[in-house]
C-alpha positions in Angstrom: -63.6 -21.0 -53.8 -60.4 -22.4 -55.3 -58.9 -25.3 -53.4 -55.4 -25.6 -51.9 -53.8 -29.1 -52.0 -50.5 -30.3 -50.6 -48.8 -33.1 -52.5 -46.7 -35.1 -50.0 -43.9 -37.0 -51.7 -41.7 -39.5 -49.9 -38.1 -39.6 -51.4 -37.0 -42.3 -53.7 -35.1 -45.5 -52.6 -31.5 -45.1 -51.4 -28.8 -47.4 -49.9 -29.3 -47.3 -46.1 -26.7 -48.4 -43.7 -27.7 -51.8 -42.3 -29.4 -52.0 -38.8 -29.0 -48.2 -38.5 -32.2 -46.3 -37.5 -31.0 -42.8 -38.1 -33.0 -41.3 -40.9 -30.4 -38.5 -41.3 -28.1 -40.8 -43.3 -26.4 -38.5 -46.0 -26.5 -40.9 -48.9 -27.9 -40.3 -52.4 -30.7 -42.0 -54.3 -29.8 -45.3 -56.0 -30.8 -46.0 -59.6 -34.1 -47.4 -58.5 -34.8 -44.3 -56.5 -34.1 -42.1 -59.5 -36.5 -44.1 -61.6 -39.1 -43.9 -58.9 -38.8 -40.1 -58.9 -39.3 -39.9 -62.7 -42.3 -42.1 -62.5 -43.7 -40.2 -59.5 -43.4 -36.9 -61.3 -45.4 -38.3 -64.2 -48.0 -39.7 -61.8 -48.4 -36.3 -60.2 -48.7 -34.6 -63.6 -51.5 -37.1 -64.5 -53.3 -36.1 -61.3 -53.0 -32.4 -62.2 -54.4 -33.0 -65.7 -57.2 -35.2 -64.5 -58.4 -32.8 -61.8 -57.6 -29.6 -63.6 -55.2 -28.5 -60.8 -52.3 -26.1 -61.3 -48.9 -26.2 -59.6 -47.6 -23.6 -57.2 -44.3 -22.6 -58.7 -41.9 -23.9 -56.1 -41.2 -27.2 -54.4 -40.3 -27.5 -50.7 -37.8 -30.2 -49.8 -36.0 -31.7 -46.8 -32.3 -30.8 -46.9 -31.3 -34.5 -46.8 -29.7 -35.5 -50.0 -32.1 -38.2 -51.1 -35.1 -35.9 -50.6 -33.4 -33.0 -52.4 -32.5 -35.2 -55.3 -36.0 -36.5 -55.5 -37.3 -32.9 -55.5 -34.9 -31.8 -58.3 -36.0 -34.8 -60.4 -39.7 -33.8 -59.8 -38.9 -30.2 -60.6 -37.1 -31.0 -63.8 -39.7 -33.4 -65.1 -42.7 -31.3 -64.1 -41.1 -28.2 -65.6 -40.9 -30.0 -68.9 -44.5 -31.1 -68.7 -46.1 -27.8 -67.5 -43.6 -25.5 -69.3 -42.8 -23.6 -66.0 -39.7 -23.4 -63.9 -40.1 -24.9 -60.5 -37.3 -24.0 -58.1 -36.5 -26.3 -55.1 -36.3 -24.7 -51.7 -34.8 -26.8 -48.9 -35.9 -26.7 -45.2 -34.7 -28.3 -42.0 -38.3 -28.5 -40.9 -39.1 -31.3 -43.4 -36.4 -33.6 -42.2 -37.1 -37.1 -40.8 -37.0 -37.8 -37.0 -33.6 -37.0 -35.7 -31.7 -39.1 -33.1 -29.3 -36.4 -32.3 -25.9 -37.3 -31.0 -26.7 -41.0 -31.8 -27.0 -40.3 -35.5 -25.8 -43.1 -37.9 -24.9 -45.5 -35.2 -26.3 -49.0 -35.4 -29.1 -50.2 -33.1 -26.6 -52.3 -31.1 -24.2 -49.3 -30.8 -27.1 -47.0 -29.6 -28.2 -49.4 -27.0 -24.6 -49.9 -25.8 -24.2 -46.1 -25.5 -27.3 -45.9 -23.4 -26.2 -48.8 -21.2 -22.9 -47.0 -20.5 -24.6 -43.7 -19.6 -25.6 -43.7 -15.9 -27.9 -40.8 -16.4 -30.4 -42.6 -18.6 -32.5 -45.8 -18.7 -32.4 -48.5 -21.3 -34.8 -47.9 -24.2 -38.1 -49.9 -24.2 -38.5 -52.9 -26.6 -39.5 -51.7 -30.0 -38.3 -48.2 -29.3 -37.5 -47.4 -33.0 -41.2 -47.5 -33.9 -42.6 -46.0 -30.7 -44.2 -42.7 -31.7 -43.8 -41.3 -28.2 -40.3 -42.4 -27.4 -37.4 -39.9 -27.6 -33.9 -41.2 -27.1 -32.6 -39.4 -24.0 -29.5 -37.8 -25.5 -28.8 -34.4 -27.0 -30.7 -33.4 -30.2 -33.0 -36.4 -30.3 -36.7 -36.2 -31.0 -39.7 -38.5 -31.0 -41.6 -39.4 -34.2 -44.5 -37.4 -32.9 -42.2 -34.4 -32.4 -40.9 -34.7 -35.9 -44.4 -35.0 -37.2 -45.5 -31.8 -35.3 -42.5 -30.0 -36.9 -43.5 -31.1 -40.4 -47.2 -30.4 -39.8 -46.4 -26.8 -38.7 -44.4 -26.2 -41.9 -47.2 -27.6 -44.1 -49.8 -25.5 -42.4 -47.7 -22.3 -42.4 -46.9 -22.6 -46.1 -50.4 -23.3 -47.2 -51.9 -20.5 -45.0 -49.8 -17.8 -46.7 -50.5 -18.8 -50.3 -52.3 -15.9 -52.0 -55.9 -16.5 -53.2 -56.2 -17.8 -56.7 -58.9 -18.5 -59.3 -57.9 -22.1 -59.8 -57.3 -25.1 -57.6 -53.6 -25.3 -56.8 -51.1 -27.9 -55.7 -48.0 -27.2 -53.6 -45.4 -30.0 -53.6 -43.5 -31.1 -50.5 -40.7 -33.7 -50.6 -39.7 -35.4 -47.4 -39.8 -38.6 -45.4 -42.4 -41.2 -44.8 -42.6 -41.4 -41.0 -42.5 -37.7 -40.5 -45.2 -37.2 -43.1 -47.4 -39.8 -41.5 -47.0 -38.3 -38.1 -47.7 -34.9 -39.6 -50.9 -36.3 -41.0 -51.9 -37.4 -37.5 -51.3 -33.9 -36.1 -53.3 -32.5 -39.0 -56.2 -34.7 -38.2 -55.9 -36.8 -41.4 -54.8 -40.1 -39.8 -55.8 -41.6 -36.5 -53.0 -42.6 -34.1 -53.8 -46.3 -34.5 -53.1 -45.9 -38.2 -49.5 -44.8 -37.8 -48.1 -48.3 -37.4 -50.4 -49.7 -40.0 -49.4 -47.4 -42.9 -46.4 -46.3 -44.7 -45.8 -44.3 -48.0 -44.8 -45.5 -51.4 -41.5 -44.0 -52.7 -42.3 -41.0 -54.8 -46.1 -41.6 -55.1 -48.1 -38.5 -54.1 -50.5 -38.4 -51.2 -52.7 -35.4 -51.7 -54.1 -33.5 -48.6 -56.4 -30.6 -49.0 -55.9 -27.5 -46.8 -59.4 -26.3 -46.0 -60.4 -22.6 -45.4 -60.9 -23.2 -41.7 -57.3 -24.5 -41.3 -58.3 -28.2 -41.2 -57.1 -30.9 -43.6 -58.5 -33.9 -45.5 -57.1 -36.6 -47.6 -58.3 -36.3 -51.2 -56.2 -38.6 -53.4 -53.2 -40.9 -53.4 -52.8 -44.2 -51.5 -51.0 -44.8 -48.3 -49.0 -48.0 -48.3 -50.3 -50.7 -45.9 -47.3 -51.9 -43.8 -46.6 -55.6 -43.1 -47.4 -56.4 -39.5 -43.8 -57.4 -38.7 -42.3 -54.3 -40.4 -40.5 -51.5 -38.5 -39.7 -48.1 -39.9 -37.2 -45.4 -39.9 -38.7 -43.1 -42.6 
């Protein structure tokens, strides 16, 4: 039976606002991020050739600019390499964890807002990297909730791909923390690994969607996170 494989691509590098945990920052890739996307597309193509995999003829992307730009660079480069047009389709479901009405405020500003609101408690220490914690204001979600949203999109997309004769790869471009937490919901990573691992910019992590609806990691390295590191995406 032909295999179905999802290529998870974290967007390229971009200029983040300092001390600002919102991963919904609307800024574009920097020059390094553009180069990473070019290199990542070539790396993915090398995987396709080495494994005799074919591409599904579309790329799913987060709507955030840095992810969409990464997806477009992948699409353009892969289209040249495989002589096939790859449209990019954008989805809210692939966004990083949202902090709702606190978006794009600094850590200090967020904590001040919470201190001034008599309805809510102060956030726990290390709240940015707490997978369970959800900021208690409108529109916010936890890292685990974001991962569940992304996992549902991945599973739904893979489940409806028509049967084929060849192993196929569907490309998804999004964000590191949401992809890792999705991998936990899909049974690919243990909960204890979520703080230990990250993703390299634009380097594919390949997950196979199995006939029974389960998943397994087949190729591409997770990035081991420094112990003192914290993450936004």
